[in-house]
TORPA-4810 file (N, C-alpha, C, O; in nm, 3 decimals):
<nodes>
NODE_1_-7.526_1.276_-4.888_-7.422_1.348_-4.818_-7.459_1.355_-4.669_-7.571_1.391_-4.634_X
NODE_2_-7.365_1.321_-4.585_-7.394_1.311_-4.443_-7.344_1.427_-4.359_-7.361_1.427_-4.238_X
NODE_3_-7.284_1.527_-4.421_-7.235_1.642_-4.344_-7.350_1.712_-4.275_-7.444_1.758_-4.340_X
NODE_4_-7.343_1.719_-4.143_-7.448_1.782_-4.064_-7.555_1.686_-4.016_-7.642_1.724_-3.938_X
NODE_5_-7.549_1.561_-4.063_-7.651_1.463_-4.022_-7.631_1.427_-3.875_-7.521_1.389_-3.836_X
NODE_6_-7.735_1.438_-3.795_-7.721_1.401_-3.653_-7.720_1.249_-3.637_-7.793_1.177_-3.706_X
NODE_7_-7.639_1.203_-3.545_-7.631_1.060_-3.515_-7.666_1.038_-3.369_-7.652_1.129_-3.287_X
NODE_8_-7.711_0.920_-3.337_-7.745_0.891_-3.198_-7.621_0.863_-3.115_-7.620_0.886_-2.994_X
NODE_9_-7.516_0.811_-3.179_-7.390_0.781_-3.109_-7.275_0.849_-3.183_-7.277_0.857_-3.305_X
NODE_10_-7.176_0.898_-3.110_-7.062_0.964_-3.175_-6.979_0.866_-3.257_-6.975_0.746_-3.227_X
NODE_11_-6.913_0.917_-3.359_-6.824_0.837_-3.441_-6.704_0.923_-3.481_-6.699_1.042_-3.451_X
NODE_12_-6.608_0.862_-3.548_-6.487_0.933_-3.588_-6.521_1.049_-3.682_-6.614_1.040_-3.762_X
NODE_13_-6.446_1.156_-3.671_-6.461_1.274_-3.756_-6.598_1.341_-3.746_-6.645_1.401_-3.842_X
NODE_14_-6.660_1.331_-3.631_-6.790_1.395_-3.608_-6.780_1.489_-3.489_-6.696_1.471_-3.401_X
NODE_15_-6.868_1.587_-3.486_-6.878_1.677_-3.372_-6.980_1.620_-3.274_-7.074_1.552_-3.314_X
NODE_16_-6.960_1.647_-3.147_-7.053_1.602_-3.044_-7.114_1.723_-2.977_-7.043_1.813_-2.931_X
NODE_17_-7.245_1.726_-2.971_-7.317_1.832_-2.902_-7.362_1.774_-2.768_-7.431_1.671_-2.764_X
NODE_18_-7.324_1.839_-2.660_-7.362_1.791_-2.527_-7.474_1.880_-2.475_-7.458_2.002_-2.462_X
NODE_19_-7.588_1.818_-2.446_-7.705_1.891_-2.397_-7.718_1.873_-2.247_-7.670_1.776_-2.189_X
NODE_20_-7.783_1.970_-2.184_-7.803_1.965_-2.039_-7.910_1.865_-1.999_-7.901_1.801_-1.894_X
NODE_21_-8.013_1.851_-2.082_-8.123_1.760_-2.051_-8.154_1.674_-2.173_-8.114_1.705_-2.285_X
NODE_22_-8.227_1.566_-2.150_-8.269_1.480_-2.261_-8.364_1.556_-2.354_-8.362_1.536_-2.475_X
NODE_23_-8.446_1.642_-2.296_-8.539_1.722_-2.376_-8.462_1.814_-2.471_-8.496_1.826_-2.589_X
NODE_24_-8.359_1.878_-2.419_-8.276_1.967_-2.501_-8.203_1.887_-2.610_-8.191_1.932_-2.724_X
NODE_25_-8.156_1.769_-2.573_-8.088_1.682_-2.669_-8.182_1.646_-2.784_-8.145_1.653_-2.901_X
NODE_26_-8.305_1.608_-2.750_-8.404_1.574_-2.852_-8.434_1.693_-2.944_-8.445_1.679_-3.065_X
NODE_27_-8.447_1.809_-2.883_-8.477_1.931_-2.959_-8.366_1.958_-3.061_-8.394_1.985_-3.178_X
NODE_28_-8.241_1.950_-3.016_-8.129_1.974_-3.107_-8.117_1.864_-3.212_-8.087_1.890_-3.328_X
NODE_29_-8.141_1.740_-3.170_-8.134_1.629_-3.264_-8.230_1.652_-3.380_-8.192_1.643_-3.497_X
NODE_30_-8.356_1.681_-3.347_-8.457_1.696_-3.452_-8.439_1.825_-3.531_-8.471_1.830_-3.649_X
NODE_31_-8.387_1.928_-3.467_-8.355_2.050_-3.541_-8.248_2.020_-3.645_-8.262_2.055_-3.762_X
NODE_32_-8.141_1.954_-3.602_-8.032_1.920_-3.694_-8.079_1.822_-3.802_-8.039_1.833_-3.918_X
NODE_33_-8.164_1.728_-3.763_-8.216_1.633_-3.860_-8.297_1.705_-3.967_-8.282_1.678_-4.087_X
NODE_34_-8.382_1.797_-3.924_-8.462_1.874_-4.019_-8.376_1.961_-4.109_-8.399_1.969_-4.229_X
NODE_35_-8.276_2.026_-4.050_-8.185_2.109_-4.129_-8.108_2.024_-4.229_-8.089_2.064_-4.344_X
NODE_36_-8.064_1.906_-4.186_-7.991_1.817_-4.275_-8.081_1.770_-4.389_-8.040_1.771_-4.505_X
NODE_37_-8.204_1.729_-4.356_-8.298_1.683_-4.458_-8.332_1.793_-4.559_-8.351_1.767_-4.677_X
NODE_38_-8.339_1.916_-4.509_-8.371_2.030_-4.596_-8.247_2.079_-4.672_-8.254_2.176_-4.747_X
NODE_39_-8.133_2.011_-4.650_-8.006_2.046_-4.714_-7.960_2.187_-4.677_-7.894_2.254_-4.756_X
NODE_40_-7.995_2.229_-4.557_-7.956_2.362_-4.511_-7.807_2.374_-4.486_-7.753_2.485_-4.488_X
NODE_41_-7.739_2.263_-4.463_-7.596_2.267_-4.437_-7.513_2.272_-4.566_-7.393_2.300_-4.560_X
NODE_42_-7.574_2.246_-4.681_-7.500_2.247_-4.808_-7.433_2.381_-4.834_-7.324_2.386_-4.892_X
NODE_43_-7.496_2.487_-4.792_-7.440_2.621_-4.811_-7.303_2.634_-4.744_-7.216_2.705_-4.793_X
NODE_44_-7.285_2.564_-4.633_-7.163_2.577_-4.553_-7.054_2.477_-4.590_-6.943_2.485_-4.536_X
NODE_45_-7.081_2.383_-4.679_-6.985_2.278_-4.710_-6.859_2.332_-4.777_-6.864_2.426_-4.857_X
NODE_46_-6.747_2.271_-4.741_-6.618_2.304_-4.799_-6.557_2.175_-4.851_-6.599_2.066_-4.813_X
NODE_47_-6.459_2.187_-4.939_-6.390_2.070_-4.990_-6.450_2.022_-5.120_-6.572_2.017_-5.135_X
NODE_48_-6.363_1.987_-5.215_-6.412_1.945_-5.346_-6.422_1.793_-5.358_-6.510_1.742_-5.427_X
NODE_49_-6.334_1.720_-5.292_-6.337_1.575_-5.301_-6.425_1.515_-5.192_-6.515_1.435_-5.220_X
NODE_50_-6.399_1.553_-5.069_-6.479_1.508_-4.956_-6.540_1.631_-4.889_-6.472_1.701_-4.815_X
NODE_51_-6.667_1.658_-4.916_-6.731_1.776_-4.856_-6.739_1.762_-4.704_-6.769_1.655_-4.651_X
NODE_52_-6.712_1.871_-4.635_-6.719_1.872_-4.489_-6.768_2.007_-4.443_-6.771_2.103_-4.520_X
NODE_53_-6.805_2.014_-4.317_-6.852_2.139_-4.257_-6.766_2.165_-4.134_-6.737_2.072_-4.058_X
NODE_54_-6.727_2.288_-4.114_-6.647_2.322_-3.996_-6.739_2.338_-3.875_-6.860_2.358_-3.889_X
NODE_55_-6.680_2.330_-3.758_-6.758_2.343_-3.635_-6.825_2.481_-3.628_-6.941_2.491_-3.590_X
NODE_56_-6.751_2.586_-3.665_-6.808_2.721_-3.661_-6.925_2.736_-3.759_-7.026_2.797_-3.725_X
NODE_57_-6.911_2.680_-3.878_-7.019_2.689_-3.976_-7.140_2.607_-3.930_-7.255_2.647_-3.951_X
NODE_58_-7.114_2.493_-3.869_-7.223_2.411_-3.816_-7.299_2.488_-3.708_-7.422_2.486_-3.704_X
NODE_59_-7.224_2.555_-3.620_-7.288_2.637_-3.516_-7.375_2.745_-3.578_-7.487_2.769_-3.532_X
NODE_60_-7.323_2.811_-3.683_-7.402_2.915_-3.751_-7.533_2.857_-3.804_-7.640_2.916_-3.785_X
NODE_61_-7.523_2.742_-3.869_-7.643_2.679_-3.925_-7.743_2.640_-3.818_-7.863_2.660_-3.835_X
NODE_62_-7.693_2.584_-3.708_-7.782_2.544_-3.599_-7.844_2.666_-3.533_-7.964_2.667_-3.504_X
NODE_63_-7.763_2.770_-3.508_-7.816_2.892_-3.447_-7.923_2.956_-3.534_-8.026_3.002_-3.484_X
NODE_64_-7.899_2.958_-3.665_-7.999_3.015_-3.757_-8.128_2.932_-3.752_-8.238_2.987_-3.749_X
NODE_65_-8.113_2.800_-3.752_-8.230_2.712_-3.742_-8.303_2.729_-3.611_-8.426_2.727_-3.607_X
NODE_66_-8.228_2.747_-3.502_-8.289_2.765_-3.370_-8.366_2.897_-3.364_-8.473_2.903_-3.304_X
NODE_67_-8.311_3.001_-3.426_-8.383_3.130_-3.431_-8.516_3.113_-3.502_-8.619_3.162_-3.456_X
NODE_68_-8.513_3.044_-3.615_-8.636_3.022_-3.691_-8.735_2.937_-3.612_-8.855_2.965_-3.613_X
NODE_69_-8.685_2.834_-3.545_-8.774_2.747_-3.466_-8.834_2.823_-3.349_-8.949_2.800_-3.313_X
NODE_70_-8.758_2.913_-3.290_-8.806_2.990_-3.174_-8.915_3.088_-3.211_-9.002_3.117_-3.129_X
NODE_71_-8.912_3.140_-3.334_-9.013_3.238_-3.374_-9.151_3.175_-3.387_-9.253_3.240_-3.364_X
NODE_72_-9.155_3.047_-3.424_-9.283_2.977_-3.435_-9.265_2.835_-3.380_-9.260_2.738_-3.456_X
NODE_73_-9.255_2.826_-3.249_-9.223_2.699_-3.184_-9.332_2.594_-3.206_-9.301_2.475_-3.216_X
NODE_74_-9.456_2.636_-3.213_-9.565_2.542_-3.235_-9.550_2.472_-3.371_-9.570_2.351_-3.381_X
NODE_75_-9.516_2.548_-3.472_-9.494_2.492_-3.605_-9.373_2.398_-3.605_-9.374_2.294_-3.670_X
NODE_76_-9.269_2.437_-3.532_-9.150_2.353_-3.520_-9.187_2.219_-3.455_-9.144_2.114_-3.502_X
NODE_77_-9.264_2.224_-3.349_-9.306_2.102_-3.280_-9.389_2.012_-3.373_-9.373_1.890_-3.370_X
NODE_78_-9.476_2.071_-3.454_-9.555_1.993_-3.550_-9.463_1.926_-3.652_-9.482_1.810_-3.687_X
NODE_79_-9.364_2.000_-3.697_-9.269_1.945_-3.794_-9.190_1.830_-3.734_-9.169_1.728_-3.800_X
NODE_80_-9.147_1.846_-3.610_-9.073_1.739_-3.542_-9.160_1.616_-3.527_-9.114_1.504_-3.550_X
NODE_81_-9.284_1.635_-3.490_-9.377_1.523_-3.475_-9.394_1.449_-3.608_-9.394_1.326_-3.612_X
NODE_82_-9.408_1.525_-3.716_-9.422_1.464_-3.849_-9.294_1.390_-3.889_-9.301_1.281_-3.945_X
NODE_83_-9.178_1.449_-3.861_-9.051_1.384_-3.893_-9.035_1.253_-3.816_-8.992_1.152_-3.871_X
NODE_84_-9.070_1.256_-3.689_-9.061_1.134_-3.607_-9.149_1.023_-3.665_-9.107_0.908_-3.676_X
NODE_85_-9.271_1.060_-3.701_-9.364_0.963_-3.756_-9.310_0.906_-3.888_-9.314_0.785_-3.909_X
NODE_86_-9.261_0.993_-3.974_-9.208_0.946_-4.102_-9.084_0.859_-4.084_-9.067_0.760_-4.156_X
NODE_87_-8.998_0.893_-3.991_-8.880_0.811_-3.963_-8.922_0.673_-3.913_-8.864_0.572_-3.953_X
NODE_88_-9.021_0.669_-3.826_-9.070_0.541_-3.775_-9.129_0.458_-3.889_-9.103_0.338_-3.898_X
NODE_89_-9.208_0.521_-3.975_-9.268_0.450_-4.089_-9.159_0.399_-4.182_-9.169_0.288_-4.235_X
NODE_90_-9.055_0.480_-4.203_-8.945_0.438_-4.290_-8.873_0.316_-4.231_-8.838_0.224_-4.304_X
NODE_91_-8.851_0.315_-4.100_-8.787_0.200_-4.036_-8.873_0.075_-4.052_-8.822_-0.033_-4.080_X
NODE_92_-9.005_0.090_-4.034_-9.096_-0.024_-4.051_-9.092_-0.073_-4.195_-9.090_-0.194_-4.220_X
NODE_93_-9.092_0.020_-4.289_-9.088_-0.014_-4.431_-8.959_-0.090_-4.464_-8.963_-0.192_-4.534_X
NODE_94_-8.846_-0.041_-4.414_-8.718_-0.106_-4.440_-8.717_-0.247_-4.379_-8.665_-0.341_-4.439_X
NODE_95_-8.773_-0.260_-4.260_-8.781_-0.392_-4.196_-8.868_-0.486_-4.280_-8.836_-0.603_-4.295_X
NODE_96_-8.979_-0.435_-4.334_-9.065_-0.516_-4.419_-8.991_-0.560_-4.546_-9.008_-0.674_-4.590_X
NODE_97_-8.911_-0.472_-4.604_-8.833_-0.509_-4.722_-8.734_-0.621_-4.690_-8.714_-0.712_-4.771_X
NODE_98_-8.672_-0.613_-4.574_-8.579_-0.719_-4.532_-8.654_-0.851_-4.516_-8.605_-0.956_-4.560_X
NODE_99_-8.772_-0.847_-4.455_-8.852_-0.969_-4.437_-8.895_-1.027_-4.571_-8.897_-1.149_-4.588_X
NODE_100_-8.930_-0.942_-4.666_-8.969_-0.988_-4.799_-8.852_-1.057_-4.867_-8.868_-1.163_-4.928_X
NODE_101_-8.733_-0.998_-4.857_-8.614_-1.059_-4.916_-8.585_-1.195_-4.853_-8.551_-1.290_-4.924_X
NODE_102_-8.599_-1.205_-4.723_-8.578_-1.333_-4.654_-8.681_-1.436_-4.698_-8.648_-1.553_-4.714_X
NODE_103_-8.805_-1.393_-4.716_-8.910_-1.484_-4.762_-8.879_-1.535_-4.903_-8.900_-1.653_-4.932_X
NODE_104_-8.831_-1.448_-4.990_-8.793_-1.489_-5.126_-8.684_-1.595_-5.122_-8.691_-1.696_-5.193_X
NODE_105_-8.584_-1.573_-5.039_-8.475_-1.670_-5.026_-8.527_-1.803_-4.974_-8.487_-1.909_-5.023_X
NODE_106_-8.615_-1.797_-4.876_-8.668_-1.919_-4.816_-8.750_-1.999_-4.918_-8.740_-2.122_-4.921_X
NODE_107_-8.828_-1.932_-4.999_-8.910_-2.000_-5.099_-8.821_-2.071_-5.200_-8.844_-2.187_-5.231_X
NODE_108_-8.721_-2.005_-5.249_-8.632_-2.065_-5.347_-8.549_-2.177_-5.283_-8.522_-2.279_-5.346_X
NODE_109_-8.510_-2.156_-5.159_-8.434_-2.258_-5.087_-8.516_-2.386_-5.074_-8.463_-2.495_-5.095_X
NODE_110_-8.644_-2.374_-5.041_-8.731_-2.491_-5.029_-8.745_-2.562_-5.164_-8.746_-2.685_-5.170_X
NODE_111_-8.755_-2.484_-5.270_-8.766_-2.541_-5.404_-8.641_-2.623_-5.436_-8.651_-2.734_-5.488_X
NODE_112_-8.526_-2.570_-5.405_-8.401_-2.637_-5.436_-8.383_-2.762_-5.349_-8.321_-2.859_-5.393_X
NODE_113_-8.434_-2.761_-5.229_-8.420_-2.875_-5.137_-8.507_-2.993_-5.183_-8.475_-3.108_-5.153_X
NODE_114_-8.616_-2.965_-5.254_-8.706_-3.071_-5.300_-8.642_-3.155_-5.409_-8.677_-3.272_-5.425_X
NODE_115_-8.552_-3.100_-5.481_-8.493_-3.169_-5.597_-8.406_-3.279_-5.557_-8.349_-3.347_-5.642_X
</nodes>
């Protein structure tokens, strides 16, 4: 479920958060990413066929997350650092899976070409 998932670029039917600085943008991005991963937005979802979140409910969720992050900012920063690392590792892993699939195709292709 992608309701509340932060994106790097805007798309249709999504809300856009405009930050004053790149640092603030990063902070909100990772806060929302963490909240989304923790399924914190599920509480606010509406709709039975296509779940969605309203702008006001999204604000409530982000504000609540920001309050929690502000009370222990050092822990929040550690969590963000860990999330960034895991996201990077996941991207590398996915790229490796793509390369493995391409290698499998190439091996079989060479076999078929020999015949």
